[in-house]
LUMGU-743515 format. One line per field, with one value per residue (C-alpha): residue in one letter; x, y, z; residue number from 1. Coordinates in nm, 3 decimals, decimal comma. Each point is the difference from the previous one (the first is absolute). Layout:
N
drenti A/...
x X/...
y Y/...
z Z/...
seza NUM/...
***
This chain:
80
drenti X/X/X/X/X/X/X/X/X/X/X/X/X/X/X/X/X/X/X/X/X/X/X/X/X/X/X/X/X/X/X/X/X/X/X/X/X/X/X/X/X/X/X/X/X/X/X/X/X/X/X/X/X/X/X/X/X/X/X/X/X/X/X/X/X/X/X/X/X/X/X/X/X/X/X/X/X/X/X/X
x 0,022/0,100/0,055/0,022/-0,020/-0,300/0,137/0,144/-0,318/-0,233/0,276/-0,011/-0,411/-0,112/0,363/-0,124/-0,333/0,086/0,211/-0,330/-0,177/0,242/-0,070/0,294/-0,004/0,163/0,024/0,048/0,241/0,020/0,346/0,087/-0,334/-0,278/-0,313/-0,208/-0,041/-0,058/-0,151/-0,224/-0,364/-0,184/-0,340/-0,221/-0,276/-0,269/-0,130/0,295/-0,030/-0,416/0,155/0,211/-0,232/-0,249/0,262/0,068/-0,328/-0,071/0,360/-0,170/-0,317/0,212/0,200/-0,188/0,077/-0,271/-0,131/0,225/0,026/0,229/-0,050/0,116/0,263/0,137/-0,125/0,212/0,352/0,014/0,031/0,333
y -0,027/0,378/0,260/0,385/0,324/0,187/0,322/-0,204/-0,156/0,286/0,097/-0,303/-0,162/-0,083/-0,238/-0,139/-0,047/-0,161/-0,270/-0,076/-0,065/-0,201/-0,187/0,118/0,127/0,332/0,071/0,416/0,127/0,310/0,051/-0,363/-0,133/-0,165/0,226/-0,167/-0,267/0,021/-0,312/-0,151/0,045/-0,343/0,022/-0,212/-0,269/0,067/-0,355/-0,130/0,213/-0,113/-0,365/0,054/0,156/-0,273/-0,245/0,169/-0,015/-0,367/-0,103/0,272/-0,214/-0,302/0,123/0,111/0,185/-0,191/0,230/0,261/0,328/0,160/0,362/-0,293/-0,110/0,373/0,095/-0,258/0,029/0,352/-0,105/-0,126
z 0,017/-0,092/0,217/-0,093/0,211/0,020/-0,201/-0,272/0,011/-0,035/-0,321/-0,166/0,042/-0,312/-0,012/0,312/-0,097/-0,336/0,260/0,222/-0,319/-0,140/0,349/0,202/0,364/0,105/0,359/0,021/0,301/0,179/0,210/-0,113/0,194/-0,175/-0,005/-0,277/-0,304/-0,386/-0,054/-0,301/0,039/0,042/-0,086/0,239/-0,135/0,173/-0,055/0,201/0,319/0,007/-0,007/0,238/0,239/-0,055/0,047/0,350/0,073/-0,009/0,210/0,253/0,024/0,076/0,272/0,288/0,354/0,192/0,275/-0,035/-0,174/-0,201/0,165/0,353/-0,163/-0,090/0,322/0,150/-0,212/0,126/0,336/-0,055
seza 1/2/3/4/5/6/7/8/9/10/11/12/13/14/15/16/17/18/19/20/21/22/23/24/25/26/27/28/29/30/31/32/33/34/35/36/37/38/39/40/41/42/43/44/45/46/47/48/49/50/51/52/53/54/55/56/57/58/59/60/61/62/63/64/65/66/67/68/69/70/71/72/73/74/75/76/77/78/79/80
***
């Protein structure tokens, strides 16, 4: 992954965007510390997202907590 300073990134943005369009990821730094990333855009597939949510719902029905609620588990966890 390429790393580039913020000033140089501003100056050469069109060139960097072309690299990202071609699939490369670029880290932008300021005084040597990473502050941002330019990454290729990934289009999400709504049908895939719905399928995953439905699968999670089916799995959730297989595992019961019994008499204890999620709220009780959260409150219990806060004690520690």
